[in-house]
C-alpha positions as CSV (number, residue, x, y, z in Angstrom):
1,X,-36.9,55.1,-6.8
2,X,-38.4,55.4,-10.5
3,X,-41.6,53.6,-11.6
4,X,-39.8,51.1,-13.5
5,X,-38.1,49.8,-10.5
6,X,-41.5,49.2,-9.1
7,X,-42.7,47.0,-11.7
8,X,-43.1,43.4,-10.7
9,X,-40.7,40.8,-12.3
10,X,-42.5,39.2,-15.5
11,X,-43.6,35.8,-15.1
12,X,-41.3,33.0,-16.9
13,X,-43.1,31.4,-20.1
14,X,-43.4,28.2,-18.0
15,X,-45.3,29.8,-15.0
16,X,-47.7,31.6,-17.6
17,X,-48.3,28.2,-19.4
18,X,-49.2,26.9,-16.2
19,X,-51.6,29.5,-15.4
20,X,-53.2,29.0,-18.8
21,X,-53.4,25.3,-18.4
22,X,-55.2,25.7,-14.9
23,X,-57.7,28.3,-16.1
24,X,-58.3,26.3,-19.6
25,X,-58.8,22.9,-17.3
26,X,-61.6,24.9,-15.3
27,X,-63.0,26.1,-18.5
28,X,-63.4,22.7,-20.2
29,X,-65.2,21.5,-17.0
30,X,-67.3,24.6,-15.9
31,X,-67.2,27.2,-18.6
32,X,-70.9,26.6,-19.7
33,X,-71.9,27.7,-16.4
34,X,-70.7,31.2,-17.1
35,X,-73.0,33.9,-18.4
36,X,-72.4,34.4,-22.2
37,X,-70.5,37.9,-21.5
38,X,-68.2,36.2,-18.8
39,X,-67.4,33.2,-21.1
40,X,-66.7,35.3,-24.1
41,X,-64.5,37.6,-22.1
42,X,-62.6,34.8,-20.5
43,X,-62.3,33.2,-23.9
44,X,-61.0,36.3,-25.2
45,X,-58.2,36.4,-22.3
46,X,-57.3,32.9,-22.9
47,X,-56.5,33.3,-26.7
48,X,-54.5,36.4,-25.9
49,X,-52.4,34.4,-23.6
50,X,-52.4,31.6,-25.8
51,X,-51.0,33.8,-28.8
52,X,-48.6,35.4,-26.5
53,X,-47.2,32.0,-25.6
54,X,-47.1,30.6,-29.2
55,X,-45.1,33.7,-30.2
56,X,-42.7,33.5,-27.0
57,X,-43.6,37.0,-25.7
58,X,-42.5,36.7,-22.2
59,X,-43.7,40.5,-21.5
60,X,-47.0,40.2,-23.1
61,X,-47.7,36.6,-21.9
62,X,-47.3,37.6,-18.2
63,X,-49.4,40.6,-18.5
64,X,-52.1,38.6,-19.7
65,X,-51.3,35.6,-17.3
66,X,-51.5,38.0,-14.3
67,X,-55.0,38.9,-15.4
68,X,-56.2,35.2,-15.8
69,X,-54.6,34.7,-12.3
70,X,-56.8,36.8,-10.8
71,X,-59.7,34.9,-12.3
72,X,-58.1,31.6,-11.1
73,X,-57.9,32.7,-7.6
74,X,-61.6,33.4,-7.5
75,X,-62.8,30.3,-9.5
76,X,-60.1,27.9,-10.1
77,X,-59.8,26.6,-6.5
78,X,-59.6,22.6,-6.5
79,X,-61.7,20.7,-4.0
80,X,-60.0,18.3,-1.6
81,X,-61.0,15.4,-3.9
82,X,-59.2,17.2,-6.9
83,X,-56.0,17.6,-4.8
84,X,-56.1,14.1,-3.6
85,X,-56.8,12.8,-6.9
86,X,-53.8,14.7,-8.5
87,X,-51.4,13.7,-5.6
88,X,-52.3,9.8,-5.8
89,X,-51.7,9.9,-9.7
90,X,-48.3,11.7,-9.1
91,X,-47.3,9.5,-6.5
92,X,-48.3,6.4,-8.3
93,X,-46.3,7.8,-11.4
94,X,-43.1,8.6,-9.3
95,X,-43.4,5.4,-7.6
96,X,-43.4,3.4,-10.8
97,X,-40.5,5.4,-12.1
98,X,-38.5,5.2,-9.1
99,X,-39.0,1.4,-8.9
100,X,-37.9,0.8,-12.8
101,X,-34.9,3.1,-12.3
102,X,-33.7,1.5,-9.0
103,X,-34.5,-2.2,-10.2
104,X,-33.2,-1.8,-13.6
105,X,-30.6,1.2,-13.7
106,X,-29.3,2.3,-10.4
107,X,-30.0,2.8,-6.9
108,X,-28.7,4.3,-3.6
109,X,-27.5,1.7,-0.9
110,X,-26.6,2.3,2.8
111,X,-24.4,-0.3,4.5
112,X,-26.1,-1.7,7.4
113,X,-23.5,-3.9,8.8
114,X,-19.8,-4.4,9.0
115,X,-19.6,-7.5,6.9
116,X,-17.6,-5.7,4.2
117,X,-15.3,-4.2,6.4
118,X,-12.8,-2.3,5.6
119,X,-14.1,-2.0,2.1
120,X,-17.3,-0.7,3.2
121,X,-18.4,0.1,6.7
122,X,-21.5,0.7,8.5
123,X,-23.3,3.7,7.4
124,X,-21.5,4.2,3.8
125,X,-23.7,5.5,1.2
126,X,-23.1,3.7,-2.2
127,X,-24.5,4.1,-5.9
128,X,-25.2,0.5,-7.1
129,X,-25.4,-0.1,-10.8
130,X,-28.0,-2.7,-11.9
131,X,-26.6,-3.3,-15.4
132,X,-23.0,-4.6,-14.7
133,X,-23.9,-8.1,-16.1
134,X,-27.5,-8.2,-16.7
135,X,-31.0,-6.6,-16.7
136,X,-33.5,-7.3,-13.7
137,X,-36.9,-8.2,-13.9
138,X,-38.5,-5.5,-11.4
139,X,-39.7,-6.8,-7.9
140,X,-38.6,-10.5,-9.0
141,X,-35.8,-12.5,-8.6
142,X,-34.7,-13.2,-12.3
143,X,-33.2,-11.4,-15.2
144,X,-34.5,-10.3,-18.6
145,X,-31.2,-10.7,-19.7
146,X,-28.0,-12.0,-18.1
147,X,-24.3,-12.3,-19.4
148,X,-22.2,-14.7,-16.9
149,X,-19.0,-13.4,-18.7
150,X,-19.4,-10.0,-17.4
151,X,-19.3,-11.1,-13.7
152,X,-16.2,-10.4,-12.2
153,X,-14.3,-12.6,-9.8
154,X,-12.9,-10.5,-6.8
155,X,-15.4,-7.5,-7.5
156,X,-18.3,-6.9,-5.2
157,X,-21.9,-7.7,-5.9
158,X,-25.2,-7.2,-4.7
159,X,-27.8,-10.1,-4.5
160,X,-31.2,-10.9,-3.5
161,X,-31.6,-13.3,-0.4
162,X,-35.0,-14.7,-2.3
163,X,-34.8,-18.7,-1.6
164,X,-31.2,-18.6,0.0
165,X,-31.3,-20.6,3.1
166,X,-30.6,-19.1,6.4
167,X,-31.3,-15.8,5.3
168,X,-33.9,-13.6,6.7
169,X,-34.7,-11.7,3.5
170,X,-38.4,-10.6,3.5
171,X,-38.9,-6.9,3.5
172,X,-41.2,-4.4,1.8
173,X,-40.2,-2.2,-1.2
174,X,-41.0,1.4,-0.2
175,X,-43.0,-0.1,2.6
176,X,-45.6,-1.3,0.3
177,X,-44.7,-4.3,-1.9
178,X,-43.4,-7.7,-0.6
179,X,-39.7,-7.6,-1.4
180,X,-36.5,-9.5,-0.9
181,X,-33.6,-7.9,1.1
182,X,-30.5,-7.2,-1.1
183,X,-27.2,-8.3,0.4
184,X,-23.5,-7.1,-0.7
185,X,-20.3,-9.4,-0.8
186,X,-17.4,-10.1,-2.9
187,X,-17.8,-12.7,-5.8
188,X,-15.1,-15.1,-5.4
189,X,-16.3,-18.2,-7.2
190,X,-18.1,-18.6,-10.5
191,X,-19.8,-21.9,-11.8
192,X,-17.1,-24.8,-12.2
193,X,-14.5,-23.0,-10.1
194,X,-12.9,-25.0,-7.5
195,X,-11.7,-23.2,-4.4
196,X,-9.1,-24.0,-1.6
197,X,-7.9,-21.7,1.5
198,X,-4.3,-21.4,2.5
199,X,-2.5,-18.4,4.5
200,X,-5.5,-16.3,4.6
201,X,-5.6,-16.4,0.6
202,X,-7.9,-18.2,-1.8
203,X,-6.6,-20.6,-4.3
204,X,-8.6,-21.5,-7.1
205,X,-8.7,-23.2,-10.7
206,X,-11.6,-22.5,-13.2
207,X,-13.5,-25.3,-14.9
208,X,-10.8,-25.5,-17.5
209,X,-8.2,-25.9,-14.8
210,X,-6.5,-22.5,-15.3
211,X,-5.1,-20.8,-12.0
212,X,-7.6,-17.9,-11.1
213,X,-4.8,-15.5,-9.9
214,X,-7.0,-12.4,-9.3
215,X,-8.3,-13.9,-6.2
216,X,-4.7,-13.5,-4.6
217,X,-2.6,-11.2,-6.8
218,X,-4.6,-8.1,-7.3
219,X,-4.3,-5.2,-5.0
220,X,-7.7,-5.1,-3.5
221,X,-7.3,-9.0,-2.6
222,X,-4.0,-8.9,-1.0
223,X,-5.1,-6.2,1.5
224,X,-7.7,-8.9,2.7
225,X,-7.8,-12.1,4.4
226,X,-10.2,-14.9,4.2
227,X,-10.9,-17.9,6.4
228,X,-13.0,-20.9,5.1
229,X,-15.1,-21.2,8.0
230,X,-17.0,-19.1,10.8
231,X,-16.3,-21.9,13.3
232,X,-15.2,-25.6,13.3
233,X,-18.7,-26.9,13.6
234,X,-20.0,-24.7,10.7
235,X,-23.8,-25.3,10.4
236,X,-25.1,-28.1,12.3
237,X,-28.4,-29.9,11.7
238,X,-30.3,-32.9,12.7
239,X,-30.4,-35.2,9.7
240,X,-32.6,-37.7,11.6
241,X,-33.2,-38.2,15.7
242,X,-29.7,-39.8,16.0
243,X,-27.6,-38.3,13.4
244,X,-26.1,-34.7,13.2
245,X,-24.9,-33.4,10.0
246,X,-22.0,-30.7,10.0
247,X,-22.1,-28.6,7.0
248,X,-19.6,-26.1,5.6
249,X,-21.2,-23.9,2.6
250,X,-24.3,-25.7,3.4
251,X,-22.6,-28.8,2.0
252,X,-22.6,-32.0,4.4
253,X,-19.0,-32.8,4.9
254,X,-19.1,-34.8,8.3
255,X,-21.8,-36.7,10.6
256,X,-21.8,-38.2,14.1
257,X,-24.1,-39.9,16.3
258,X,-24.0,-38.1,19.7
259,X,-26.0,-40.6,21.5
260,X,-23.7,-43.5,20.4
261,X,-20.2,-43.1,22.0
262,X,-18.8,-46.0,20.1
263,X,-20.2,-44.9,16.7
264,X,-17.3,-43.7,14.6
265,X,-17.9,-40.3,13.0
266,X,-17.6,-40.2,9.2
267,X,-16.8,-37.6,6.5
268,X,-17.8,-37.2,3.1
269,X,-14.7,-37.5,0.5
270,X,-16.7,-36.4,-2.4
271,X,-17.8,-39.8,-3.5
272,X,-18.9,-41.8,-0.4
273,X,-18.8,-41.5,3.5
274,X,-15.5,-42.7,5.0
275,X,-14.6,-43.1,9.0
276,X,-12.8,-39.6,10.0
277,X,-9.2,-40.4,10.6
278,X,-7.8,-37.8,13.1
279,X,-4.0,-38.7,12.5
280,X,-4.5,-38.6,8.6
281,X,-2.8,-35.0,8.8
282,X,0.7,-37.1,9.7
283,X,1.0,-38.5,6.5
284,X,0.6,-37.2,2.9
285,X,-2.9,-38.5,1.2
286,X,-4.7,-37.8,-2.0
287,X,-8.4,-37.9,-0.9
288,X,-10.2,-36.5,2.2
289,X,-9.7,-38.6,5.3
290,X,-10.5,-36.2,8.2
291,X,-12.7,-33.3,8.7
292,X,-9.9,-30.9,8.8
293,X,-9.0,-31.9,5.1
294,X,-11.9,-29.9,3.4
295,X,-11.2,-26.4,2.1
296,X,-7.9,-26.2,3.8
297,X,-9.4,-26.2,7.4
298,X,-6.4,-27.8,8.6
299,X,-4.3,-24.5,7.6
300,X,-6.2,-22.4,10.2
301,X,-6.6,-22.3,14.1
302,X,-9.2,-20.6,16.1
303,X,-7.2,-18.1,18.4
304,X,-7.5,-16.3,21.8
305,X,-5.1,-14.8,24.4
306,X,-4.6,-16.1,27.7
307,X,-3.0,-14.4,31.0
308,X,-0.5,-16.6,33.0
309,X,-3.3,-17.2,35.6
310,X,-5.7,-18.3,32.8
311,X,-2.9,-20.7,31.4
312,X,-3.1,-22.7,34.6
313,X,-6.5,-23.8,33.9
314,X,-5.2,-25.4,30.8
315,X,-2.5,-27.7,32.3
316,X,-2.0,-30.1,29.5
317,X,-1.5,-27.2,27.1
318,X,1.0,-25.4,29.3
319,X,3.4,-28.4,29.5
320,X,7.1,-27.3,28.7
321,X,5.9,-23.8,27.4
322,X,8.3,-20.9,27.9
323,X,7.2,-17.9,30.2
324,X,5.2,-15.1,28.3
325,X,3.4,-12.0,29.2
326,X,0.3,-13.4,27.3
327,X,-0.1,-16.8,25.6
328,X,-1.5,-17.6,22.4
329,X,-4.1,-20.4,22.5
330,X,-4.9,-22.2,19.1
331,X,-7.6,-24.7,18.6
332,X,-6.5,-26.4,15.5
333,X,-6.9,-29.5,13.1
334,X,-10.5,-30.4,13.8
335,X,-11.6,-34.2,13.6
336,X,-14.8,-35.7,14.4
337,X,-13.5,-38.8,16.3
338,X,-10.8,-37.3,18.3
339,X,-10.8,-34.9,19.9
340,X,-14.6,-35.8,20.0
341,X,-17.3,-33.0,19.5
342,X,-18.4,-31.8,23.1
343,X,-21.6,-31.0,24.6
344,X,-21.2,-27.4,26.4
345,X,-24.0,-25.3,27.7
346,X,-26.6,-27.7,25.6
347,X,-24.8,-27.3,22.4
348,X,-22.4,-29.8,20.4
349,X,-19.2,-28.0,19.3
350,X,-15.9,-28.9,17.7
351,X,-12.7,-28.1,19.3
352,X,-9.8,-29.6,17.7
353,X,-6.5,-30.1,19.3
354,X,-5.2,-27.2,21.7
355,X,-1.7,-25.7,21.8
356,X,-0.1,-22.5,23.5
357,X,2.6,-20.0,22.1
358,X,4.2,-17.7,24.7
359,X,4.4,-14.0,23.6
360,X,6.5,-11.4,24.5
361,X,6.1,-7.6,24.5
362,X,7.3,-7.3,20.8
363,X,4.9,-9.7,19.9
364,X,1.9,-7.5,21.9
365,X,3.2,-4.4,20.2
366,X,2.7,-6.1,16.9
367,X,-0.9,-7.1,17.7
368,X,-2.0,-3.6,19.2
369,X,-0.2,-1.9,16.2
370,X,-2.4,-3.7,13.8
371,X,-5.7,-4.5,15.8
372,X,-9.0,-4.4,14.1
373,X,-12.4,-4.5,15.9
374,X,-16.0,-4.4,15.1
375,X,-17.6,-1.2,15.7
376,X,-18.9,-0.7,19.1
377,X,-20.4,1.8,21.5
378,X,-19.2,2.8,24.8
379,X,-21.9,3.6,27.2
380,X,-21.2,4.2,31.1
381,X,-18.0,2.2,30.7
382,X,-19.4,-0.7,29.1
383,X,-19.1,-1.7,25.5
384,X,-21.4,-3.3,23.1
385,X,-21.8,-3.9,19.2
386,X,-22.9,-1.0,17.3
387,X,-26.3,-1.9,15.4
388,X,-28.7,0.2,13.4
389,X,-31.4,-1.7,14.9
390,X,-30.7,-1.9,18.5
391,X,-28.3,-0.8,21.5
392,X,-27.9,-1.0,25.1
393,X,-25.1,-2.6,27.3
394,X,-25.8,-5.7,29.2
395,X,-23.8,-7.7,31.9
396,X,-21.9,-9.7,29.3
397,X,-20.2,-6.7,27.8
398,X,-16.6,-5.6,28.4
399,X,-15.5,-2.8,30.5
400,X,-13.9,0.4,29.1
401,X,-13.9,2.5,32.3
402,X,-11.4,5.1,30.9
403,X,-13.2,5.7,27.5
404,X,-15.7,8.4,27.0
405,X,-19.1,7.6,25.9
406,X,-19.3,7.2,22.1
407,X,-19.1,5.1,19.2
408,X,-15.6,3.6,18.1
409,X,-14.0,1.2,15.9
410,X,-10.3,-0.1,15.3
411,X,-8.8,-0.6,11.8
412,X,-5.0,-1.3,11.2
413,X,-4.1,-0.3,14.5
414,X,-5.8,3.1,14.2
415,X,-8.8,3.8,16.5
416,X,-11.7,6.3,14.9
417,X,-14.6,7.9,16.8
418,X,-17.7,7.7,14.9
419,X,-20.2,10.8,14.7
420,X,-23.3,11.5,12.8
421,X,-23.9,9.8,9.4
422,X,-20.8,7.7,10.1
423,X,-18.3,10.7,9.7
424,X,-15.2,9.5,11.7
425,X,-12.5,11.5,13.4
426,X,-9.0,10.0,14.7
427,X,-8.9,9.0,18.5
428,X,-6.0,10.9,20.0
429,X,-2.9,9.2,20.6
430,X,-3.0,9.4,24.3
431,X,-6.0,7.5,24.5
432,X,-6.0,4.5,26.7
433,X,-7.0,2.5,23.7
434,X,-3.5,2.4,22.5
435,X,-1.9,1.3,25.7
436,X,0.3,-1.8,25.2
437,X,-0.2,-3.2,28.4
438,X,-1.1,-6.7,28.1
439,X,-4.4,-6.4,29.8
440,X,-5.6,-3.8,27.1
441,X,-4.3,-6.1,24.4
442,X,-5.9,-9.1,25.5
443,X,-9.1,-7.1,25.9
444,X,-9.1,-5.7,22.4
445,X,-8.1,-8.9,20.8
446,X,-10.4,-11.4,22.6
447,X,-13.3,-9.1,22.8
448,X,-12.9,-6.7,20.0
449,X,-15.0,-9.0,17.3
450,X,-18.0,-9.9,19.8
451,X,-17.8,-7.4,22.6
452,X,-19.0,-10.2,24.5
453,X,-17.4,-11.6,27.7
454,X,-18.8,-15.0,26.9
455,X,-15.6,-15.8,25.1
456,X,-13.7,-15.0,28.5
457,X,-11.1,-18.0,28.3
458,X,-11.5,-20.5,30.9
459,X,-11.4,-24.5,31.3
460,X,-15.3,-24.4,31.4
461,X,-15.2,-22.5,28.1
462,X,-13.7,-24.7,25.7
463,X,-15.9,-24.0,22.7
464,X,-16.5,-20.3,22.6
465,X,-13.6,-18.8,20.8
466,X,-13.8,-15.2,19.6
467,X,-13.6,-14.9,15.8
468,X,-9.9,-14.5,15.6
469,X,-7.9,-16.7,13.7
470,X,-4.3,-17.7,13.0
471,X,-2.6,-19.2,10.0
472,X,0.7,-20.0,8.5
473,X,1.9,-18.4,5.3
474,X,5.4,-19.1,4.0
475,X,6.5,-20.3,7.4
476,X,5.3,-17.1,9.4
477,X,2.6,-17.2,12.0
478,X,-0.3,-14.5,10.9
479,X,-2.8,-12.9,13.2
480,X,-5.2,-10.3,11.7
481,X,-3.4,-10.3,8.6
482,X,0.1,-9.5,9.7
483,X,3.0,-12.1,10.5
484,X,3.4,-11.8,14.1
485,X,5.6,-14.5,14.6
486,X,8.3,-14.7,11.8
487,X,9.9,-18.1,10.7
488,X,13.1,-17.2,12.4
489,X,11.5,-15.9,15.7
490,X,13.0,-18.3,18.3
491,X,9.8,-18.5,20.0
492,X,8.1,-20.2,16.7
493,X,11.1,-22.3,16.4
494,X,10.6,-23.6,19.9
495,X,7.0,-23.9,19.2
496,X,7.7,-26.2,16.1
497,X,9.9,-28.4,18.0
498,X,7.6,-28.6,21.1
499,X,4.6,-29.6,18.5
500,X,7.0,-32.3,16.9
501,X,7.9,-34.0,20.0
502,X,4.1,-33.6,21.5
503,X,2.9,-35.5,18.2
504,X,5.9,-38.0,18.4
505,X,4.9,-38.9,22.0
506,X,1.2,-39.0,21.9
507,X,-0.4,-42.2,22.6
508,X,-2.5,-44.0,19.8
509,X,-5.4,-43.9,21.7
510,X,-5.1,-40.0,22.5
511,X,-3.3,-38.7,19.3
512,X,-2.1,-35.3,18.7
513,X,-1.4,-33.5,15.5
514,X,0.9,-30.7,15.4
515,X,-0.3,-27.4,13.9
516,X,2.3,-26.5,11.2
517,X,2.6,-24.9,7.8
518,X,1.3,-27.4,5.1
519,X,2.4,-24.9,2.3
520,X,0.4,-23.6,-0.6
521,X,-1.5,-25.9,-3.1
522,X,1.3,-25.6,-5.5
523,X,3.3,-28.2,-7.4
524,X,6.7,-27.4,-9.2
525,X,5.7,-23.5,-9.0
526,X,2.3,-24.2,-10.6
527,X,-1.2,-24.4,-9.1
528,X,-2.0,-28.0,-8.0
529,X,-5.3,-28.8,-10.0
530,X,-5.9,-32.3,-8.6
531,X,-5.1,-31.3,-5.1
532,X,-7.6,-28.1,-5.1
533,X,-10.3,-30.3,-6.8
534,X,-9.9,-32.9,-4.4
535,X,-9.7,-31.0,-1.1
536,X,-11.3,-27.7,-2.0
537,X,-15.1,-27.0,-3.1
538,X,-16.6,-26.9,-6.6
539,X,-19.1,-24.4,-7.4
540,X,-22.1,-25.9,-9.2
541,X,-23.8,-24.7,-12.4
542,X,-25.4,-21.2,-12.4
543,X,-24.3,-20.5,-8.7
544,X,-21.5,-18.4,-7.2
545,X,-19.4,-18.3,-4.3
546,X,-19.9,-14.8,-2.3
547,X,-17.7,-13.9,0.7
548,X,-17.6,-10.6,3.0
549,X,-14.3,-9.1,3.3
550,X,-14.8,-9.0,7.2
551,X,-14.5,-12.8,7.6
552,X,-15.0,-12.6,11.4
553,X,-18.4,-10.7,11.2
554,X,-19.6,-11.8,7.7
555,X,-22.8,-14.3,7.2
556,X,-21.9,-15.3,3.6
557,X,-21.3,-18.5,1.4
558,X,-19.5,-20.2,4.1
559,X,-23.2,-20.3,6.1
560,X,-25.6,-20.4,3.6
561,X,-24.0,-21.7,0.7
562,X,-23.8,-21.0,-3.0
563,X,-25.8,-18.0,-4.5
564,X,-28.0,-18.7,-7.6
565,X,-27.3,-16.8,-10.6
566,X,-30.8,-15.5,-10.6
567,X,-30.1,-13.6,-7.4
568,X,-27.4,-11.5,-8.5
569,X,-28.6,-8.0,-8.8
570,X,-26.0,-5.4,-9.4
571,X,-22.7,-3.9,-8.5
572,X,-21.4,-1.2,-6.4
573,X,-19.9,1.6,-8.6
574,X,-19.2,4.7,-6.1
575,X,-18.7,5.5,-2.4
576,X,-20.6,8.7,-1.9
577,X,-20.4,9.1,1.9
578,X,-18.7,9.9,4.1
579,X,-16.1,12.1,3.0
580,X,-12.7,10.9,3.2
581,X,-10.1,8.6,1.4
582,X,-12.5,5.9,0.8
583,X,-14.7,8.3,-1.4
584,X,-15.0,7.1,-4.9
585,X,-14.5,3.9,-6.8
586,X,-14.3,1.0,-4.2
587,X,-11.4,-1.4,-4.2
588,X,-12.4,-4.2,-6.8
589,X,-11.8,-5.5,-10.4
590,X,-13.6,-2.9,-12.4
591,X,-16.5,-3.7,-14.3
592,X,-16.4,-2.8,-18.2
593,X,-18.3,0.4,-18.6
594,X,-19.3,-0.4,-21.9
595,X,-21.5,-3.7,-22.2
596,X,-24.6,-5.2,-23.5
597,X,-27.1,-4.7,-20.7
598,X,-25.8,-1.2,-20.0
599,X,-26.1,-0.2,-23.7
600,X,-29.7,-1.6,-23.7
601,X,-31.0,0.2,-20.6
602,X,-29.1,3.3,-21.6
603,X,-30.6,3.1,-25.1
604,X,-34.1,2.7,-23.7
605,X,-33.5,5.7,-21.3
606,X,-32.1,7.8,-24.4
607,X,-35.2,6.8,-26.5
608,X,-37.7,7.6,-23.7
609,X,-36.2,11.0,-23.1
610,X,-36.1,11.8,-26.8
611,X,-39.8,10.8,-27.2
612,X,-40.6,12.9,-24.2
613,X,-38.5,15.9,-25.7
614,X,-40.2,15.9,-29.2
615,X,-43.7,15.7,-27.8
616,X,-43.0,18.5,-25.2
617,X,-41.5,20.6,-28.0
618,X,-44.3,19.9,-30.1
619,X,-47.0,20.9,-27.5
620,X,-45.3,24.2,-27.0
621,X,-45.8,25.0,-30.6
622,X,-49.1,24.0,-30.3
623,X,-52.2,26.5,-28.9
624,X,-53.7,25.1,-25.7
625,X,-57.0,26.9,-26.1
626,X,-59.9,25.5,-28.0
627,X,-63.2,27.1,-27.8
628,X,-65.9,24.7,-26.3
629,X,-69.1,24.5,-28.6
């Protein structure tokens, strides 16, 4: 090996400059403490290195820097105080830059819950742009600039929970600054829009009466289903010691006095309170007359599956019903006067009417082939909901004795096992999960959302239905977004006949309203503007309706009401983890890349970069060393 190969690799100009700055910093502070000969020698070395740096002579600069490095190792050691001061300044600077970037430009985001399934799933990592429709004021719930025309219906937004009722939104930014949590939902309604629910779809008209077709015609909306309520009773509050208000979207739509059995419950028709008429659905009407009129609640039913043995606990519902392997029990068409709200386990709830549909094996096959569940964890043969914050089985969790421990989820009839960082793999086809046995179908359907045996069907459990829903669309009966009973299915035809007879035979004091397909809010092939504005909900000025794609597990505008404009903070633009077919841009109406807020922020960033680059390049052409007097 020759001598050339033993030579150390020359320092880069950047490293040599760093050594120069370190020694010069020490020289400015303590250079006068050196004896004259030592100081002159040090000054000579620094001048030589400074000259080599200005000439960009890497070899010479490296040689002189190594010589100065020896001096630095002996004399330029910083104290703990100096290290701490530099670290604190660096952290503060980094924190300020990170805060500005994350608040005003873009930030990473991890999905904590399943409220936006299947679009986003737990542990998904996203990038969120903060310039989709405005410029945020850092760490505050307001905008420096906002353009409401840039807000896209059917696209996803992030918003602050600041000032929104029922939301626990307090947190700390970087664990230091008081801050409000961010939530992610799909934006459905803008100011002035009127919205109505039918067939798992949302029908809407804007403030000018124009049909909002993107809410039901776009591909990303057609793959989803929307339900107008989480439960029939919505959000109940005591208006006074004797009156309970029933709210949907945090708006009071009904009220009753539980301690006055002869007091008639009332509903708000948009102008005044009127007595709830439970039989109003039997005849056409042009104003709200009963609770199930609002939002299209009459088009939807709470649903669960019963075994033949469980059906016997509901003798009235089972009259004249054909035999089935399982029975679909539906609570539908709620009223506040009949059936009256009931008290169960210390809680008032609304059940509506109850009816039964027998299911055969081909119906069960459709259910299991399209089943979806929450993400859940199996431990020691019991399942509980997955949570980033807590875990653990309890006595109320359903049994999965044939399933290995692990984290699982179902979507579109396919089971996945969830691994580290949310990476999923398919569950083998021979898994017990896929059994078409009625017992397994009932378990996954009834318990798949809550993973809680409190929803077990019984005559003593009239209120506690799972978050499963049924609805008609164009004559077909849908469960989980698929037509399980087609309009020409003999079982569904027999059901309609039985419902008509039951309604006709019901007594005046104990009426019954049939569960049927009322059809979409259309008139002569066009959107029925008057109908939607009368029976739907209209979004107030500077507010928005935001709903989760997973209607069964989403706490959204149905519960906490409208989102103020100032709370809108940004929009997801890219799924970056986990790898798979969902990687990339999420299914939503694309936000325009070129807009005013984005142009402003990018221009500011470009100006900052250009100024830094000019100053940096200018400093490289200037000497570092200046002799102290």
